[in-house]
N, C-alpha and C positions, 0 to 999 in steps of 0.2 A: 129194477135191481133187487136182488134177494139177499137175505142174510147169508146164504151159502156163498154168494159171489164175494161179499166182503170177507167172509171167513177164509176162503181160499186165497185171497190176495194177501192176507196177513199171516198165513199158516206158518211160514218159515220162521218168522221173527216174533210172533205174538200168540203163543198158545193160549194165553189168558182170554183172548177174544173168543175163541171157540168154546172155552170152558164156561164163560158166562152166558153165551148165547145158546148153547146146545145142551140138552140133558144127555147124560152119559150113554144111554141106550141108543141114541141117534147117531153116535160116532161109530164109523166103521173101524174094523181092526187096523188097517194101515194108518188111519187118522189117529187112533189111539197111540200107536207106536210113535208116530211123529211128534205127539205131544209129550213124550217122555215116558210112555209105558202106563199100564193100567194103575200101577201103584201111585204114580204121580198124580194122575187124575183123581183118584179116590181121595188123596190127601188134600188136593185143592178144593174139591167139592165139599169135603168134610169141614173145611175152614169156613164155609158159608152155612154150616148147620145141616148139611145133607149127610145122610148116613147110609152105610152099606153099599156105597158106590152107585146108588140110584137116585135120580132127581125126583124131588117131590113137586109135582105140578101144582101151581096155585098157591104155594107157600111163599109168603113174603119174607124171603131171606134178607135180613138187614145188612147193608153194606158198611155203615158207619161203625166206628169203634164205640162211640157213645152217641146215640141219636139226639141227646140233649146238647152235645157239644158241637155247635155249628159256627161257621164263619160269621162275623158280626155284620158283614155288609151284604147279606143275602137280600134279594128283593122281597117285597111283601108277597104273600102267598098267591094272590090272584095274578099278579104280574108274573111270578115264577111259573105258574101254571100256563099262562099265555105263551111264555118264552119256550117252554117245553113243547107245547103243541106246535109252535112254529118250527122248532128244531127237528120235529119228527115228520114234518110235511114237506121235506126238501124234494124238489123236482129237478133232476139233472137235465140241463139243457143240451147235453151232448149224448144222445142215445147210442148205446153200443160201446161207449168209452168206459175205461175202468172207473170204478167209484172213486169220488174225491173225499176230502175230509168231511164236509158237511153230510154227505150221503152215508159215510161210514159211521159217523156219530149218531145220525138218525137211526141206523140199524141197531147200534148198541143200545140206545135208549129204548127203542121199541122192544128189543129182545129182553131187556131186563124187566120192562113193564109186563110183558107177556109171561115171563117167569113168575112175576108176582100175581098173575091172574087178572090183569087189567089190559084191555084193548088199547087204551090211550090214556093221556094225562088227564082227560076230562074227569075220569072216575077215581083218580088217585086220592087217597086221604092226605091230609096236610103233611104228616111226617114223611111219607114217601115222595111227595113233591119236593120237599127240602133235600132229601137224600139224593134224588136224581138230579137236582139243580147243582149240588156240589160235584156230582160225577161229571155232568156236562161241563162245568167250569174247569175241572181237572183235565178233561180231554182236550180243551182248547188252550190250556195255560202255557205260558212260556216255561222254559226249563227251570228258571229261578223260582217261579210260583208253584210249579207242579210238585216239587219236593215237600213244600209246606202243606199243600192241599192233601197230598197223599196220607199225611199223618192223621187226618180225620177218619180214615177207613180202617176197618178191622185188619185188612191185609194190604198195607201200603205197597208192598212189592208187587202184588198182583194188579193193583190199579195202575202202577207205573208201567207194568208190562202191557196192560191194555192200552194205555196211552201211546206206548211205543208202536203197538200194532196199528193204531189209527194214523200215527205219523208215517209209518211205512206205506200205508195205503195212499196217503196224501202225496208222499214223494213219488210213488209209482204213477199217480195221475199227473203230477207236475211234469214228469219226463214225457209222458204221452202227449200232453198239451204242447210241450216245447217242440217235440218232433213234428206234430201236426202243424204248428205255426211255421216251422222251417220249411216244410213241404209246401205250404200255401204261399210263403214268401217267394220260393223259387218259381212257383207257377206264375205268380204276378210278374216276376222278372222275365220269364220266358215269353209271356204274352206281350210285355212292353218291348222286349227285344224284336219280336216279330213285327211289331208296329213301327219299329225304327225309333222308339222313344226311350231306350235303355241308356244309361251312362256308358261312357267309353273308358276302358281301362279296369284292371282288376280292383284296385283299391276303391275307386268311385262306386263300382258295382257292389262290393262288399258293404260299403257304408250305406248304400241305398236299400239293401235288403231290410225289410221291416220286422225281422225276427232274428234272434241269434241262432247260429248254426255251428256249434262246436265241432261237428264232424267235418264241415267244410273248412273251418279254420285249421283243423288238424292237417287236412290235405294240403292247404296252402303252406303251412309251416314245414311239412315233410317234403313236399315236392316242388317248392319254388326254385327258380333259377337264381343261384347266388350271384351271378354276374349281371343280372338285370336289376337296375336300381328301383324300378317300379314294383317288381315282385318282392324285392327285399323290403321295401317300405310296407307293402301289403302284409307280409309275414310278421313284421314287428307290430303292426296295427292289430293283427289277430292275437298276438301274445298279450297285448295290453287290455284286451276285452275281459271284463270280470267273469264272464261265463266260459272263458278258455279253459280247457282241461289241463290239469297239472301235468299229465303225460306229455301233452303237446308243448307246454312251456319247458319241461325238462329236456325234450329233444332240442329245442331252440337254444337253451342255455348251454347244453353239452356241445353243440356245434360252435358256439361263441368261444368256448374254452379250447376246443380242438384247433381253432384257427387263431388264437390270441386276438380275437376281434376287438376287445376292449383296448388293448395296447395299441393296435393300429389306429383306432378311432382317436385316441389321446394324441398320437403323433400328428395326425392331420388336423387336430383342433376341433373335432366334431363333438362339441360339448352337448349338443342337443341329443345326439344318439346316446351318449353316456348317461345323461340325466334320465332319459326314458328307460333305460335298462335298470338304473338304480331304483327308479319308481316301481318297476315290476318286482324287483327283489324285495323292497320294503313291503309291497302289497302281499307277496307270498308269506313273508314272515308275520304280517299282521292278520293273516287269515282271510284276506280279500279274495283269494282264489280257492273256493271251497269245492269245486267240481273235480272229481276224480273217478271217472267212469271208464276211460279208455285203456286198452292194453297196448303195450309195445311188443314188437316182434324182433328179437326175443324179448321176454319180459324184463330181463336185466340189461337191456341195451345201454342204459345210462347209469346203472348201479355203481360203476367204478369211476365215475367222473368227478366225485367230490374233491379229491386231491388236486386234480388238474385244474378245476375251477378256482379252488383256493390259491393255488400257485399263481394263476393269472391275476387274482385280486391283489396278492402281495406284490407282484411285479408292477401292477398299475399304481399302487400307493407309492412305491419307490420311484417310479418314473415321473409321477405328477407332483410328488411331495404332499399330497393331500391325505386326509385320514382314510385308513383302510375301510373299504366298504364292508357291510355285513355279508356273510355268506347266506345263500338261500337254504333255510333249514329244512331238512327232510325231503328235498326235491329229488336228489339223485338216489333213487331207490328202485325197487322192482314195481312194474305196473302190469298187473295181471287181470285187468277188467275185461270188458267186452271188446271185441274187434270193432274198429271204426266202421261206420256205415259207408257204403260206396258213394263217392262223389265224383266218379269218372266222367259224369256228364258236364263237368265244368272244365273249360280250357283256361289254364293259369296264365298262359302267355297273353291271350286276348281279353281275358276276363268275361268271356261269353259262355252261355250255355250251348253246347253242341247237340244236345238232345233234350226232349221234353223230360222234366223230372218224373221219375217212376216212384209211386208211393211205396213200393216195396223196398226202396233204398232208404227210407226214412223211419222204418219201424222194424223191431225184431221180427224174425221169422215167425209166421203164424199170427201176427197181430196186424190189424188194419188201421186206417186213418179214420176211425169212427168219430 
């Protein structure tokens, strides 16, 4: 992996990453424009003591606001140096895959050291080891910790932008790894099915897959036969999964409202169903469903369902005499993400794969299952 790969992965959301790792002359004209124009670049570079819009190779541009003001709990200098050496010797065990968090941080640390004129942490003087240790800690910090750590730097905003870039790289890799795991899980199921060892029925098969597949769950929710109890149960199970996309859940909830499903469940005494739906709503409002990647077609397919759902909740409270449920906050909105990946090789009626999974159905166009 190269610094350029990390840079390109973070370009859209983390211009600071490129600014720290590349001298200005190395940036092409399109890249410069993407980073906000030459004026913006010059300003950022100047904040690190660089003048005239040109990078000074070998100059140790200090990152901290006050090199004497350090966190109290830094490791001793030799341990810090060992940790930095380890952090820059990351070997990715998935060749060809997008860089992950550790790889991105390794490239950032290496790039800063090279900007200081050092090939590695072994030759860094004490003060620069400490500065880089604080930077490494910031790049790995929780959101709560990151704000405080950023204040040690001369440009807290730039450091937080840099951290955002690393987080974006990590998120991109996490999606890649999830897609690969879903593909491999479907392959395992296909092979088990061909040996006659796969479970029977849609829900048992979904439960047996050893990796989450939000795109498959979306297909189940969107395409299940509402008159088939087994498919209805499978669709609700998909909605309950923490990795289920909010667009998928919104489709499911909108359909409940369209058919007054909660009122019918109350009339037949189906408390288990009602409890499960209430748990999903509470999870939505508590932030338990954080994935929102998928688009709906049209994007505003459920945007007008807030009132209808609230009307159903009011009628449910009146019908049962129970306290009114909370409404799912922010669920019925526009969903303009990516198109769901194809899962047509699954038969929802039988719960069986009708064709071998194709890796191209599990990754965006142009990307592979590296």
